[in-house]
C-alpha positions as a Markdown table, in Angstrom:
| # | Residue | x | y | z |
|---|---|---|---|---|
| 1 | Met | -0.3 | 0.0 | -0.1 |
| 2 | Thr | 1.6 | 3.3 | -0.5 |
| 3 | Asn | 1.4 | 6.6 | 1.5 |
| 4 | Ala | -1.2 | 8.3 | -0.8 |
| 5 | Glu | -3.7 | 5.4 | -0.7 |
| 6 | Arg | -3.6 | 5.6 | 3.7 |
| 7 | Gly | -5.9 | 8.9 | 3.0 |
| 8 | Asp | -9.3 | 9.5 | 2.8 |
| 9 | Gly | -10.1 | 11.2 | -0.1 |
| 10 | Gly | -10.2 | 14.1 | -1.4 |
| 11 | Trp | -7.1 | 16.3 | -3.3 |
| 12 | Thr | -4.0 | 15.4 | -1.8 |
| 13 | Ile | -0.5 | 16.9 | -2.0 |
| 14 | Val | 2.3 | 15.5 | -3.2 |
| 15 | Arg | 5.5 | 15.7 | -3.0 |
| 16 | Val | 8.8 | 14.4 | -4.7 |
| 17 | Ala | 12.4 | 14.3 | -4.5 |
| 18 | Pro | 13.2 | 12.7 | -7.7 |
| 19 | Gly | 16.7 | 11.5 | -6.5 |
| 20 | Ser | 18.8 | 11.1 | -9.4 |
| 21 | His | 15.9 | 11.0 | -12.1 |
| 22 | Pro | 14.2 | 14.3 | -11.6 |
| 23 | Asp | 13.3 | 14.8 | -15.5 |
| 24 | Ala | 12.1 | 11.5 | -15.2 |
| 25 | Val | 9.8 | 11.7 | -12.8 |
| 26 | Ala | 8.4 | 15.4 | -14.4 |
| 27 | Ala | 7.7 | 12.9 | -17.4 |
| 28 | Ala | 6.2 | 10.4 | -15.7 |
| 29 | Leu | 4.0 | 12.1 | -13.1 |
| 30 | Phe | 2.6 | 14.0 | -16.3 |
| 31 | Ala | 2.3 | 11.5 | -18.0 |
| 32 | Ala | 0.3 | 9.5 | -14.8 |
| 33 | Gly | -2.4 | 12.6 | -15.1 |
| 34 | Ala | -0.6 | 15.7 | -13.4 |
| 35 | Gln | -1.9 | 18.9 | -14.8 |
| 36 | Gly | 1.0 | 21.0 | -13.2 |
| 37 | Leu | 4.2 | 20.5 | -11.1 |
| 38 | Gln | 6.1 | 22.7 | -9.4 |
| 39 | Glu | 9.9 | 22.9 | -7.9 |
| 40 | Ile | 10.0 | 23.7 | -4.5 |
| 41 | Gly | 13.0 | 23.5 | -2.2 |
| 42 | Gly | 14.9 | 20.7 | -4.5 |
| 43 | Ser | 11.0 | 19.2 | -4.3 |
| 44 | Ile | 8.8 | 17.7 | -7.0 |
| 45 | Val | 5.0 | 18.7 | -5.9 |
| 46 | Thr | 1.9 | 18.3 | -7.6 |
| 47 | His | -1.7 | 17.9 | -6.9 |
| 48 | Ala | -4.0 | 14.9 | -6.6 |
| 49 | Pro | -7.9 | 14.7 | -6.8 |
| 50 | Thr | -8.7 | 11.5 | -5.3 |
| 51 | Ala | -6.6 | 9.4 | -3.0 |
| 52 | Ser | -6.4 | 6.9 | -5.8 |
| 53 | Asp | -4.6 | 10.1 | -8.0 |
| 54 | Ala | -2.1 | 10.5 | -5.7 |
| 55 | Ala | -1.0 | 7.2 | -5.0 |
| 56 | Ala | -0.5 | 6.2 | -9.0 |
| 57 | Phe | 1.7 | 9.6 | -8.8 |
| 58 | Glu | 3.5 | 7.9 | -5.7 |
| 59 | Arg | 3.9 | 4.6 | -8.4 |
| 60 | Ala | 4.5 | 6.5 | -11.1 |
| 61 | Ala | 7.6 | 8.7 | -9.4 |
| 62 | Met | 8.9 | 5.7 | -8.0 |
| 63 | Ala | 9.3 | 3.8 | -11.3 |
| 64 | Ala | 11.0 | 6.6 | -12.8 |
| 65 | Ser | 13.7 | 6.8 | -9.9 |
| 66 | Pro | 13.8 | 4.5 | -7.3 |
| 67 | Asp | 16.0 | 6.3 | -5.2 |
| 68 | Ala | 13.2 | 9.5 | -5.0 |
| 69 | Arg | 11.4 | 10.2 | -2.2 |
| 70 | Val | 7.3 | 10.7 | -1.8 |
| 71 | Glu | 5.4 | 12.3 | 1.0 |
| 72 | Thr | 1.5 | 12.8 | 0.6 |
| 73 | Glu | -0.5 | 14.8 | 3.0 |
| 74 | Pro | -4.1 | 16.1 | 3.0 |
| 75 | Leu | -4.8 | 19.1 | 1.2 |
| 76 | Pro | -6.2 | 22.1 | 3.6 |
| 77 | Thr | -9.5 | 22.6 | 3.2 |
| 78 | Val | -10.1 | 26.1 | 2.4 |
| 79 | Asp | -13.6 | 28.4 | 2.8 |
| 80 | Trp | -12.9 | 30.5 | 0.1 |
| 81 | Ser | -15.8 | 33.1 | 0.9 |
| 82 | Glu | -14.3 | 33.9 | 4.1 |
| 83 | Glu | -10.6 | 33.6 | 3.2 |
| 84 | Trp | -10.5 | 36.5 | 0.5 |
| 85 | Lys | -10.9 | 38.4 | 2.9 |
| 86 | Arg | -7.9 | 38.1 | 4.5 |
| 87 | Gly | -6.4 | 39.9 | 1.5 |
| 88 | Leu | -8.5 | 43.3 | 2.6 |
| 89 | His | -7.2 | 45.7 | 5.2 |
| 90 | Val | -7.9 | 49.5 | 5.9 |
| 91 | Gln | -6.1 | 51.5 | 4.2 |
| 92 | Arg | -5.0 | 55.1 | 5.9 |
| 93 | Leu | -5.1 | 58.0 | 3.5 |
| 94 | Gly | -4.5 | 61.7 | 5.1 |
| 95 | Ala | -7.6 | 62.2 | 7.3 |
| 96 | Leu | -9.8 | 59.2 | 5.2 |
| 97 | Phe | -9.6 | 55.7 | 6.1 |
| 98 | Ile | -11.2 | 53.1 | 4.1 |
| 99 | Ala | -12.3 | 49.6 | 5.3 |
| 100 | Pro | -14.8 | 46.8 | 4.6 |
| 101 | Pro | -17.4 | 46.0 | 6.9 |
| 102 | Trp | -15.9 | 43.4 | 9.3 |
| 103 | Leu | -12.7 | 45.1 | 9.3 |
| 104 | Ala | -14.5 | 49.0 | 10.1 |
| 105 | Asp | -15.5 | 48.8 | 14.0 |
| 106 | Gly | -13.7 | 51.7 | 15.9 |
| 107 | Leu | -13.6 | 53.4 | 13.5 |
| 108 | Asp | -14.6 | 56.7 | 13.5 |
| 109 | Pro | -17.2 | 56.7 | 11.4 |
| 110 | Ala | -17.3 | 60.1 | 10.1 |
| 111 | His | -14.1 | 59.9 | 9.0 |
| 112 | Thr | -14.2 | 56.0 | 7.7 |
| 113 | Ile | -15.9 | 55.3 | 4.2 |
| 114 | Val | -16.7 | 51.4 | 4.8 |
| 115 | Ile | -17.2 | 49.6 | 1.1 |
| 116 | Asp | -18.7 | 46.1 | 1.1 |
| 117 | Pro | -16.3 | 45.3 | -2.0 |
| 118 | Gly | -19.7 | 43.1 | -4.1 |
| 119 | Met | -18.5 | 43.2 | -7.5 |
| 120 | Ala | -17.4 | 46.3 | -8.7 |
| 121 | Phe | -13.6 | 48.4 | -8.7 |
| 122 | Gly | -12.8 | 50.5 | -5.3 |
| 123 | Thr | -12.5 | 49.4 | -2.6 |
| 124 | Gly | -9.0 | 51.2 | -1.9 |
| 125 | Glu | -6.7 | 48.7 | -1.8 |
| 126 | His | -5.2 | 49.8 | -5.6 |
| 127 | Ala | -3.0 | 52.5 | -5.9 |
| 128 | Thr | -5.0 | 54.3 | -8.0 |
| 129 | Thr | -8.4 | 54.3 | -5.9 |
| 130 | Arg | -5.4 | 55.6 | -2.7 |
| 131 | Gly | -4.3 | 58.5 | -5.6 |
| 132 | Val | -7.6 | 60.3 | -5.8 |
| 133 | Val | -8.7 | 60.2 | -2.3 |
| 134 | Arg | -5.1 | 61.5 | -1.3 |
| 135 | Leu | -5.7 | 64.4 | -3.6 |
| 136 | Leu | -8.8 | 65.1 | -2.8 |
| 137 | Gln | -8.6 | 66.6 | 0.4 |
| 138 | Arg | -6.4 | 68.9 | -0.7 |
| 139 | Val | -9.0 | 69.8 | -3.9 |
| 140 | Ile | -12.8 | 69.8 | -1.8 |
| 141 | Ala | -14.3 | 72.8 | 0.0 |
| 142 | Ala | -17.2 | 72.8 | 1.8 |
| 143 | Gly | -20.9 | 73.0 | 0.0 |
| 144 | Asp | -18.7 | 71.9 | -3.5 |
| 145 | Arg | -20.8 | 70.4 | -6.8 |
| 146 | Val | -18.7 | 66.7 | -7.7 |
| 147 | Ala | -19.1 | 64.5 | -10.4 |
| 148 | Asp | -17.6 | 61.4 | -9.9 |
| 149 | Leu | -16.5 | 59.6 | -13.2 |
| 150 | Gly | -16.5 | 55.6 | -13.8 |
| 151 | Ala | -18.1 | 55.6 | -10.3 |
| 152 | Gly | -17.3 | 51.4 | -8.9 |
| 153 | Ser | -18.3 | 51.1 | -5.7 |
| 154 | Ala | -18.7 | 55.1 | -5.4 |
| 155 | Val | -16.4 | 55.1 | -3.0 |
| 156 | Leu | -14.3 | 58.3 | -5.0 |
| 157 | Ala | -18.6 | 59.9 | -4.3 |
| 158 | Ile | -18.2 | 58.6 | -1.1 |
| 159 | Ala | -14.9 | 60.4 | -0.1 |
| 160 | Ala | -15.9 | 63.4 | -1.5 |
| 161 | Ala | -19.2 | 63.3 | 0.6 |
| 162 | Lys | -17.2 | 62.7 | 3.7 |
| 163 | Leu | -15.0 | 66.2 | 2.8 |
| 164 | Gly | -17.1 | 68.3 | 2.4 |
| 165 | Ala | -19.2 | 68.0 | -0.9 |
| 166 | Ser | -22.9 | 68.8 | -0.8 |
| 167 | His | -23.8 | 66.9 | -4.1 |
| 168 | Val | -21.8 | 64.1 | -5.8 |
| 169 | Ala | -23.4 | 62.1 | -9.0 |
| 170 | Ala | -21.5 | 59.3 | -9.3 |
| 171 | Ile | -21.8 | 58.2 | -12.7 |
| 172 | Glu | -21.3 | 54.5 | -14.2 |
| 173 | Ile | -21.9 | 52.1 | -16.5 |
| 174 | Asp | -21.3 | 49.2 | -16.0 |
| 175 | His | -24.9 | 47.7 | -15.0 |
| 176 | Asp | -23.9 | 44.4 | -12.1 |
| 177 | Ala | -21.7 | 47.4 | -10.4 |
| 178 | Ile | -24.6 | 49.7 | -9.8 |
| 179 | Gly | -26.5 | 47.7 | -6.6 |
| 180 | Asn | -23.3 | 47.6 | -5.1 |
| 181 | Ala | -22.5 | 51.5 | -5.3 |
| 182 | Glu | -26.1 | 52.0 | -3.9 |
| 183 | Glu | -25.8 | 50.3 | -1.1 |
| 184 | Asn | -22.1 | 51.3 | -0.2 |
| 185 | Val | -24.0 | 54.7 | -0.3 |
| 186 | Val | -26.7 | 54.1 | 2.1 |
| 187 | Arg | -23.9 | 52.2 | 4.1 |
| 188 | Asn | -22.1 | 55.3 | 4.6 |
| 189 | His | -24.8 | 57.8 | 5.7 |
| 190 | Ala | -24.4 | 59.9 | 2.2 |
| 191 | Ala | -27.4 | 59.3 | 0.2 |
| 192 | Asp | -28.8 | 63.1 | 1.2 |
| 193 | Arg | -25.7 | 63.9 | -0.5 |
| 194 | Val | -24.9 | 61.1 | -3.4 |
| 195 | Val | -27.0 | 59.8 | -6.5 |
| 196 | Val | -25.5 | 56.9 | -8.0 |
| 197 | Ile | -26.7 | 57.4 | -12.2 |
| 198 | Glu | -25.8 | 54.4 | -14.5 |
| 199 | Gly | -24.8 | 55.4 | -17.8 |
| 200 | Asp | -22.3 | 56.7 | -20.7 |
| 201 | Ala | -20.0 | 59.8 | -19.0 |
| 202 | Ala | -20.0 | 61.6 | -21.9 |
| 203 | Thr | -23.5 | 61.9 | -22.0 |
| 204 | Leu | -24.0 | 62.2 | -18.5 |
| 205 | Leu | -21.8 | 64.8 | -17.4 |
| 206 | Pro | -23.3 | 68.2 | -19.5 |
| 207 | Leu | -26.3 | 67.2 | -17.5 |
| 208 | Val | -25.2 | 67.2 | -14.2 |
| 209 | Ala | -22.7 | 70.5 | -15.2 |
| 210 | Pro | -21.4 | 72.3 | -13.5 |
| 211 | Val | -19.5 | 71.1 | -10.9 |
| 212 | Asn | -16.7 | 72.3 | -9.2 |
| 213 | Val | -14.8 | 68.8 | -9.0 |
| 214 | Ile | -14.2 | 65.9 | -11.3 |
| 215 | Thr | -12.4 | 62.6 | -10.3 |
| 216 | Ala | -12.3 | 60.0 | -13.2 |
| 217 | Asn | -10.4 | 57.3 | -12.8 |
| 218 | Ile | -10.6 | 55.8 | -15.9 |
| 219 | Ile | -8.0 | 54.2 | -18.5 |
| 220 | Ser | -5.8 | 56.7 | -20.1 |
| 221 | Ser | -7.3 | 56.7 | -23.3 |
| 222 | Val | -10.7 | 57.1 | -22.3 |
| 223 | Leu | -9.9 | 60.0 | -20.1 |
| 224 | Ile | -7.8 | 61.5 | -22.8 |
| 225 | Asp | -11.0 | 61.9 | -24.9 |
| 226 | Leu | -13.1 | 63.1 | -22.2 |
| 227 | Leu | -10.8 | 66.4 | -21.5 |
| 228 | Pro | -12.4 | 68.9 | -23.7 |
| 229 | Leu | -16.5 | 67.1 | -22.0 |
| 230 | Met | -14.4 | 67.8 | -18.6 |
| 231 | Ala | -13.5 | 71.3 | -19.5 |
| 232 | Ser | -16.6 | 72.5 | -20.2 |
| 233 | Ala | -18.0 | 71.0 | -17.4 |
| 234 | Leu | -16.6 | 72.7 | -15.2 |
| 235 | Ala | -17.5 | 75.5 | -13.1 |
| 236 | Ala | -14.3 | 79.1 | -12.9 |
| 237 | Gly | -12.0 | 77.7 | -10.7 |
| 238 | Gly | -12.7 | 73.9 | -10.8 |
| 239 | Arg | -10.4 | 71.3 | -10.6 |
| 240 | Ala | -10.8 | 67.8 | -12.0 |
| 241 | Ile | -8.8 | 64.4 | -10.6 |
| 242 | Leu | -7.8 | 61.9 | -13.0 |
| 243 | Ser | -5.9 | 58.2 | -12.6 |
| 244 | Gly | -5.7 | 54.7 | -14.3 |
| 245 | Ile | -3.3 | 56.3 | -15.8 |
| 246 | Leu | 0.2 | 54.1 | -15.2 |
| 247 | Thr | 4.3 | 56.3 | -14.8 |
| 248 | Asp | 5.1 | 54.9 | -18.1 |
| 249 | Glu | 2.4 | 56.6 | -19.9 |
| 250 | Arg | 2.8 | 59.8 | -18.2 |
| 251 | Asp | 4.6 | 62.1 | -20.2 |
| 252 | Met | 1.9 | 61.0 | -23.1 |
| 253 | Met | -0.5 | 62.7 | -20.4 |
| 254 | Val | 1.2 | 65.5 | -19.7 |
| 255 | Arg | 1.1 | 66.4 | -23.6 |
| 256 | Ala | -2.3 | 65.4 | -24.4 |
| 257 | Leu | -3.5 | 67.8 | -21.3 |
| 258 | Glu | -1.3 | 70.6 | -22.5 |
| 259 | Glu | -2.4 | 70.7 | -26.3 |
| 260 | Ser | -6.3 | 70.7 | -24.3 |
| 261 | Gly | -5.4 | 73.4 | -22.6 |
| 262 | Trp | -5.7 | 71.6 | -18.9 |
| 263 | Arg | -2.4 | 72.5 | -16.3 |
| 264 | Ile | -1.4 | 70.0 | -13.6 |
| 265 | Glu | -1.7 | 71.5 | -10.2 |
| 266 | Ala | -0.7 | 68.2 | -8.1 |
| 267 | Glu | 0.6 | 65.3 | -8.6 |
| 268 | Asp | 0.6 | 61.3 | -6.7 |
| 269 | Arg | 2.5 | 58.2 | -7.6 |
| 270 | Glu | 2.5 | 55.2 | -5.6 |
| 271 | Glu | 4.1 | 51.3 | -7.3 |
| 272 | Asn | 3.4 | 51.9 | -11.2 |
| 273 | Trp | 0.6 | 54.4 | -11.2 |
| 274 | Trp | 0.4 | 58.3 | -11.2 |
| 275 | Ser | -2.7 | 60.5 | -10.6 |
| 276 | Ala | -2.9 | 64.6 | -10.7 |
| 277 | Thr | -4.5 | 67.1 | -10.4 |
| 278 | Val | -5.5 | 69.2 | -13.2 |
| 279 | Ala | -7.5 | 72.6 | -14.4 |
| 280 | Val | -8.0 | 74.7 | -17.3 |
| 281 | Thr | -5.5 | 77.1 | -17.8 |
């Protein structure tokens, strides 16, 4: 009886110290049905869906290299519906915090944006979101009107409201994100200031104009197309905060801004991402 045959079923980790014939062992494991191999610490590691598969892998390895050593152990059961939550953290960004509901206890509600990730982009885990929130705190004034283009989870719209904006239009074209955005607005007690609107920013922005601030965390090509529309939607002295731009796209974006009559007032860099506060010259 092999080591694997002593198991009680389920996925099994098969770890092979291949001895003197590592290439032959790898080939034998693939021939026995292994779907993938990893080399970890000098051992060849694969996963078997059943105990019988693990036993077959063990026999194949030993046949290919009689001096091989094989160890097996059950693959731990993971509740992925809970495990993914471990990857989320509280984000402190200047005066504001962004947190998932299960980490929000004890944080000041007035300065905390509670975001249930759902299917929408914008949990605060991405550098582009963090860049906008940092820049937004230098721009928003009490009573401002704001348009958030590509709102996703509505995290930026809620941030604007927490910072004093009196009216925020959170515009999102993805129907699947709308419900999550609306729930987050209610969760953060911002429904009196933030309205989530489903549709295309190019169509809806003129309808909510004039605004004092525009936030747009969108890919650079779309941002460039929207620059003339954003310029016409801003009230006198208004500013836009642009993100979703890779650092190696900065020069291209700077040229596009200059050609469209914008000036850069502030910049934020994190990881490979660049964000900027811009105003019409």
